[in-house]
VOROSE-496656 format. One record per residue: residue number from 1; chain; residue in three letters; z negated, y negated, x of N, C-alpha, C in turn. Coordinates in Angstrom, 2 decimals, always signed. Example, Ala and Ser with C-alpha at 12.3 -4.5 7.8 and 13.67 -1.06 7.14 Angstrom:
residues 2
PT dofi kekol volo      nz      ny      nx     caz     cay     cax      cz      cy      cx
PT    1     A  ALA   -7.80   +5.69  +13.19   -7.80   +4.50  +12.30   -7.80   +3.30  +13.20
PT    2     A  SER   -7.08   +2.25  +12.85   -7.14   +1.06  +13.67   -7.87   -0.03  +12.90
end
This chain:
residues 47
PT dofi kekol volo      nz      ny      nx     caz     cay     cax      cz      cy      cx
PT    1     A  UNK   +0.00   +1.18   +0.84   +0.00   +0.00   +0.00   +0.00   -1.25   +0.89
PT    2     A  UNK   +0.74   -2.20   +0.43   +0.85   -3.46   +1.16   -0.35   -4.36   +0.87
PT    3     A  UNK   -0.60   -5.33   +1.73   -1.74   -6.24   +1.54   -1.56   -7.08   +0.28
PT    4     A  UNK   -0.30   -7.33   -0.13   -0.06   -8.11   -1.36   -0.54   -7.36   -2.59
PT    5     A  UNK   -0.36   -6.06   -2.59   -0.81   -5.24   -3.72   -2.33   -5.32   -3.84
PT    6     A  UNK   -3.03   -5.23   -2.71   -4.49   -5.32   -2.74   -4.95   -6.71   -3.17
PT    7     A  UNK   -4.22   -7.73   -2.75   -4.56   -9.10   -3.14   -4.40   -9.28   -4.65
PT    8     A  UNK   -3.28   -8.84   -5.20   -3.06   -8.95   -6.64   -4.08   -8.11   -7.42
PT    9     A  UNK   -4.37   -6.93   -6.91   -5.35   -6.07   -7.58   -6.74   -6.71   -7.56
PT   10     A  UNK   -7.13   -7.27   -6.44   -8.42   -7.95   -6.35   -8.48   -9.17   -7.23
PT   11     A  UNK   -7.42   -9.97   -7.24   -7.38  -11.17   -8.07   -7.43  -10.81   -9.55
PT   12     A  UNK   -6.67   -9.80   -9.95   -6.68   -9.36  -11.34   -8.04   -8.83  -11.77
PT   13     A  UNK   -8.67   -8.09  -10.89  -10.01   -7.57  -11.19  -11.01   -8.71  -11.32
PT   14     A  UNK  -10.91   -9.71  -10.44  -11.80  -10.87  -10.51  -11.60  -11.63  -11.82
PT   15     A  UNK  -10.37  -11.77  -12.27  -10.11  -12.45  -13.54  -10.70  -11.69  -14.72
PT   16     A  UNK  -10.56  -10.39  -14.73  -11.10   -9.57  -15.82  -12.62   -9.65  -15.84
PT   17     A  UNK  -13.25   -9.55  -14.67  -14.71   -9.62  -14.60  -15.20  -10.99  -15.05
PT   18     A  UNK  -14.52  -12.06  -14.63  -14.90  -13.41  -15.04  -14.75  -13.58  -16.55
PT   19     A  UNK  -13.66  -13.10  -17.11  -13.44  -13.19  -18.55  -14.52  -12.43  -19.32
PT   20     A  UNK  -14.86  -11.23  -18.88  -15.90  -10.46  -19.55  -17.26  -11.15  -19.45
PT   21     A  UNK  -17.57  -11.76  -18.29  -18.83  -12.47  -18.13  -18.91  -13.66  -19.08
PT   22     A  UNK  -17.80  -14.39  -19.24  -17.78  -15.53  -20.17  -18.01  -15.05  -21.59
PT   23     A  UNK  -17.36  -13.99  -22.00  -17.53  -13.45  -23.35  -18.97  -13.00  -23.58
PT   24     A  UNK  -19.54  -12.26  -22.65  -20.91  -11.77  -22.79  -21.89  -12.94  -22.81
PT   25     A  UNK  -21.69  -13.92  -21.94  -22.58  -15.08  -21.89  -22.53  -15.88  -23.19
PT   26     A  UNK  -21.35  -16.05  -23.74  -21.20  -16.88  -24.94  -21.78  -16.21  -26.17
PT   27     A  UNK  -21.66  -14.92  -26.31  -22.07  -14.23  -27.52  -23.47  -13.61  -27.44
PT   28     A  UNK  -24.27  -13.97  -26.44  -25.65  -13.48  -26.38  -26.46  -14.04  -27.54
PT   29     A  UNK  -27.37  -13.27  -28.13  -28.18  -13.77  -29.25  -29.05  -14.97  -28.86
PT   30     A  UNK  -29.57  -15.02  -27.65  -30.41  -16.16  -27.25  -29.59  -17.44  -27.22
PT   31     A  UNK  -28.36  -17.36  -26.80  -27.50  -18.54  -26.73  -27.14  -19.02  -28.14
PT   32     A  UNK  -26.93  -18.10  -29.06  -26.57  -18.49  -30.42  -27.68  -19.33  -31.03
PT   33     A  UNK  -28.91  -18.94  -30.79  -30.04  -19.70  -31.31  -30.05  -21.12  -30.73
PT   34     A  UNK  -29.80  -21.25  -29.44  -29.79  -22.56  -28.80  -28.63  -23.43  -29.27
PT   35     A  UNK  -27.52  -22.82  -29.64  -26.34  -23.58  -30.08  -26.48  -23.98  -31.55
PT   36     A  UNK  -27.01  -23.11  -32.38  -27.08  -23.36  -33.81  -28.18  -24.35  -34.19
PT   37     A  UNK  -29.28  -24.40  -33.47  -30.40  -25.26  -33.82  -30.02  -26.74  -33.87
PT   38     A  UNK  -29.37  -27.31  -32.87  -29.00  -28.73  -32.95  -28.01  -29.03  -34.08
PT   39     A  UNK  -27.16  -28.06  -34.41  -26.19  -28.27  -35.48  -26.89  -28.50  -36.80
PT   40     A  UNK  -27.90  -27.69  -37.09  -28.61  -27.85  -38.35  -29.57  -29.04  -38.31
PT   41     A  UNK  -30.08  -29.37  -37.15  -30.97  -30.52  -37.02  -30.17  -31.81  -37.29
PT   42     A  UNK  -28.91  -31.86  -36.92  -28.08  -33.03  -37.13  -27.84  -33.24  -38.64
PT   43     A  UNK  -27.84  -32.18  -39.42  -27.57  -32.29  -40.86  -28.81  -32.67  -41.66
PT   44     A  UNK  -29.99  -32.58  -41.07  -31.21  -32.93  -41.80  -31.30  -34.44  -42.02
PT   45     A  UNK  -31.92  -34.82  -43.13  -32.12  -36.24  -43.42  -33.25  -36.79  -42.59
PT   46     A  UNK  -33.06  -38.02  -42.12  -34.13  -38.70  -41.40  -35.09  -39.33  -42.40
PT   47     A  UNK  -36.35  -39.25  -42.10  -37.33  -39.83  -43.02  -38.07  -40.96  -42.40
end
């Protein structure tokens, strides 16, 4: 195998791992709570 094949394979693997990390990080239950709380707080009436 040529060094270009290993480079493309490594780059492709890095992209897949990065994409999966972003998906897992975004859809964690702890993150959802932190994202949803300010949204509902903004809709509450000020007294």
